[in-house]
C-alpha positions in Angstrom: 9.5 28.7 20.1 12.7 26.6 20.2 13.5 26.9 23.9 10.4 26.0 25.7 12.2 26.0 29.0 13.4 29.5 28.6 9.8 30.6 27.7 8.5 29.0 30.9 11.1 30.5 33.1 10.5 34.0 31.6 6.7 33.9 31.9 5.9 31.9 35.0 6.9 31.9 38.7 7.7 29.1 41.1 4.8 29.0 43.5 3.3 26.4 46.0 0.4 24.4 44.7 -2.7 25.7 46.6 -4.0 22.4 48.0 -0.6 20.6 47.8 1.8 23.2 49.2 4.6 20.7 49.7 5.0 20.9 45.9 6.0 24.0 44.0 5.4 24.5 40.3 6.3 27.1 37.7 2.9 28.7 37.4 1.3 31.6 35.3 -0.1 34.4 37.4 -2.8 35.2 34.8 -4.7 33.0 32.3 -5.1 35.2 29.3 -1.5 36.4 28.7 0.0 32.9 28.8 -2.8 31.6 26.5 -2.2 34.4 24.0 1.6 34.0 24.0 1.4 30.3 23.2 -1.7 30.4 21.0 0.0 30.8 17.5 2.6 28.1 18.3 0.1 25.7 19.7 -2.3 26.2 16.8 0.5 25.6 14.3 1.4 22.3 16.0 -2.2 21.4 16.7 -1.5 21.1 20.4 -3.7 21.8 23.4 -3.8 25.0 25.4 -1.1 25.6 28.1 -2.6 23.3 30.7 0.9 22.9 32.1 0.9 26.5 33.5 -1.8 25.9 36.2 -2.5 23.3 38.9 -6.0 22.0 38.0 -8.5 20.6 40.5 -8.3 16.9 39.5 -4.5 16.8 39.4 -4.3 18.5 42.8 -6.8 15.9 44.3 -4.8 13.0 42.9 -1.5 14.5 44.0 -2.9 15.0 47.5 -4.2 11.4 47.6 -0.7 10.0 46.7 1.0 12.1 49.4 -1.6 11.1 51.9 -1.4 7.4 50.9 2.2 6.8 49.9 1.8 3.0 50.0 -0.2 3.4 46.8 3.0 4.1 44.9 5.9 3.2 47.1 8.5 1.1 45.3 6.3 0.9 42.2 6.7 1.9 38.5 4.2 4.7 37.8 3.1 6.4 34.6 1.3 9.7 34.6 -0.6 10.2 31.3 -1.4 13.8 30.0 0.9 15.0 32.8 0.6 18.7 32.1 2.8 20.4 34.7 4.0 17.1 36.1 2.2 17.7 39.4 0.9 14.2 39.8 4.2 12.6 38.7 6.1 14.7 41.2 3.7 13.7 44.0 4.3 10.0 43.1 8.0 10.5 43.2 7.8 12.3 46.6 5.6 9.5 47.9 8.4 6.9 47.1 7.7 5.5 43.7 10.6 3.6 42.3 10.3 5.0 38.8 8.0 7.7 37.5 7.3 8.4 33.8 5.4 11.5 32.9 3.8 11.7 29.4 2.4 14.5 27.4 2.1 15.4 23.7 2.9 19.1 24.3 6.6 20.1 24.1 5.9 23.0 26.5 4.5 20.5 29.0 7.6 18.3 28.6 9.8 21.3 29.4 7.6 22.2 32.3 7.7 18.7 33.8 11.5 18.7 33.7 11.7 22.1 35.3 9.1 21.3 37.9 10.8 18.0 38.8 14.1 19.8 39.2 12.4 22.4 41.4 11.1 19.7 43.7 14.3 17.7 43.7 12.8 14.5 42.3 13.6 12.3 39.3 10.9 12.0 36.6 11.4 10.5 33.2 9.6 12.6 30.5 8.1 10.6 27.7 6.9 12.9 24.9 4.3 12.0 22.3 0.9 10.3 22.1 0.9 7.0 23.9 -2.8 6.3 23.7 -2.8 4.5 20.3 -0.3 1.9 21.2 0.0 -0.8 23.9 0.5 0.5 27.4 4.0 0.2 28.7 4.5 -2.1 31.7 3.7 -0.3 34.9 2.2 -1.0 38.3 0.1 2.1 38.3 -1.2 4.5 35.7 -2.3 8.0 36.8 -4.1 10.9 35.2 -5.7 14.1 36.2 -8.3 16.3 34.5 -8.8 14.2 31.4 -12.5 14.8 30.8 -12.6 18.2 29.1 -13.5 16.7 25.7 -15.6 13.7 24.8 -13.1 12.2 22.4 -10.2 12.6 24.9 -12.2 11.1 27.7 -13.1 8.1 25.5 -9.6 7.6 24.3 -8.2 7.7 27.8 -10.7 5.2 29.1 -10.0 2.8 26.3 -6.2 3.1 27.0 -6.7 2.6 30.7 -8.9 -0.5 30.2 -6.0 -2.0 28.1 -3.6 -1.1 30.9 -5.9 -2.7 33.5 -6.1 -5.8 31.4 -2.3 -6.1 31.5 -2.5 -6.0 35.3 -1.9 -2.2 36.0 -4.0 -0.3 38.5 -5.4 3.1 37.4 -6.2 6.2 39.4 -7.8 9.3 37.9 -8.3 12.7 39.6 -11.2 14.7 38.4 -14.0 17.1 39.6 -16.5 15.1 37.5 -16.3 17.2 34.4 -18.9 17.0 31.6 -17.3 14.0 29.9 -16.1 12.0 32.9 -16.5 8.3 32.1 -18.9 6.1 34.0 -18.0 2.9 35.7 -15.2 4.1 38.0 -15.0 3.6 41.7 -14.7 6.7 43.9 -11.7 6.4 46.3 -11.4 9.8 48.0 -13.0 13.3 48.0 -11.2 16.6 48.4 -12.2 20.3 48.4 -9.5 21.8 46.2 -8.4 25.5 46.2 -8.2 26.5 42.5 -7.5 29.5 40.3 -10.9 31.1 39.8 -10.0 32.2 36.3 -9.6 28.6 35.1 -12.3 27.0 37.2 -15.8 28.1 38.0 -15.1 28.7 41.6 -12.2 29.3 44.0 -12.8 26.0 45.8 -13.9 23.0 43.8 -14.9 19.5 44.9 -12.7 16.8 43.2 -12.4 13.1 43.6 -9.9 10.3 43.0 -11.4 7.4 41.0 -10.1 3.9 40.5 -10.2 1.4 37.6 -8.8 -2.0 37.6 -7.0 -4.0 40.3 -5.9 -2.7 43.7 -2.2 -3.2 44.1 
């Protein structure tokens, strides 16, 4: 699909995020149709499923935390890894970050981030491609939501974030403590998040914000 933005506009609707209603995202109303429509294209490109089409529990918790604690990002350079819909990046921008970079390997996600940033009237720089193998770009704070679905992904993320912390960056991760959530992080805040029951195991899910590295 050449025009990912057109696909998103045709198959999703701008809706408030359940636990972060200040933010609106282009969201799919049902799980199966959007999965099926993108399946062939994603398989051909070896890309993940359309995580960008839904607000997941960990991302909502982290976005809520940034809006509740704007001093965490105000005036800082922030990078959101595996950004999906761009929810966390948009929250950082709304909370006063000086510069926000949102990264994802999925071209649909890149298009969704741009559309969602425009929808919320904020500036977010979209950085496509896999950043995990290389050195972390200079940033005050790295953010990520819902990164522990797969063991290999969780391990790669933790390794990357440790390198970022060694460079002086702080790291915050939003997650409902999924199966492959890494050990050794510090719990910062807890939230009960309203979710889409079709993509989670309940309509309300407990999720936390976790920290790695220095407090800045």
